[in-house]
C-alpha positions, 0 to 999 in steps of 0.5 A: 485517509487512503480515499483522501490520498487517491483524490488528492492524486487523481486531482493532479492526474496520477491514478493510484492502483487500488484493490478496490478499483482493480479487483472485480467481483469474485476475483482473488485479492491474493492474485492482486496483491502478488502484482505489487512487485510490478509497480514502480512504487508502493504508496503505503499508509502505515498504521497500527491496524495495517501492522496487524492486518494479514492481508496488508502484510501478505502484500508487503511480503510479496513486495519484499520479494523484489530485491529492490523493494526498499527503493519502492516503498513510499511510506505514510506513517500515521501518527501513533503507529508503534514502530519507532520504539524497539519494544514496540517492534519486538511486540509486533513480531511476537504478535505475529509469532503468536498468531502463527503459534495459535494457527499451527495448534489449531491446524495440528488438530485436524486431519491433514487431508482437510487442512490444505487452505489452513496450511496456506494461511500458516505459511502466510503467518510465518512469513509475516512473523519472519519479515515484519521485523525487517520491514518495520526496521526499515520504516523506523530508520528512514526519515518520514513525513507525517500524513498531515504535513504531506497533505499540507504540502500536496504530497510534494515529497512523494511526487518529487520521488516518483519524478512526476512532471506536471507540465503535461497536466498544464498542456492538457488543461490548455488544450481543453481550454482552447476548445470552442464547443462548450459541450466538448470542453465539459466532456474533456474536463470530465475525462481529465478529472477521472 
């Protein structure tokens, strides 16, 4: 679904920032994820798998460090995502508390000198357990449009929020169309699409 969204946005001239493009071989995902606060908006595809992913929620924790994070979130909530019932939200908090508790038990069984990286993971689990409730409550309290409806509208609701002006695209396409050299026209079209 993320790939499909990426292609849709690219087709209108909007390049999404994604880890698969921005992170090179051997580079740190954590360093990439910390950069989310610098973005104007964060398009978030929320699913049950997303809510059970340490990496996804680490990135959300980084976003939540920005005092205006609620204004940056552009959620796409997939069907069957369990955040709307208070019991489901409590179960999700309990899930992350349990993950933290399990890791804490494992970390306490090794000598301190060998546990530095595990302590970092323990902090991440702790922060997720603390912040997940606020994050999913924010999502559950907001009007959202399901993925199929967003796709049918060509993501108009999201494009309206970010204030994208497609008249620049029309201008660029007209410039490309005006080129006399057929080969140059093809090159410019390829550049435009990519």
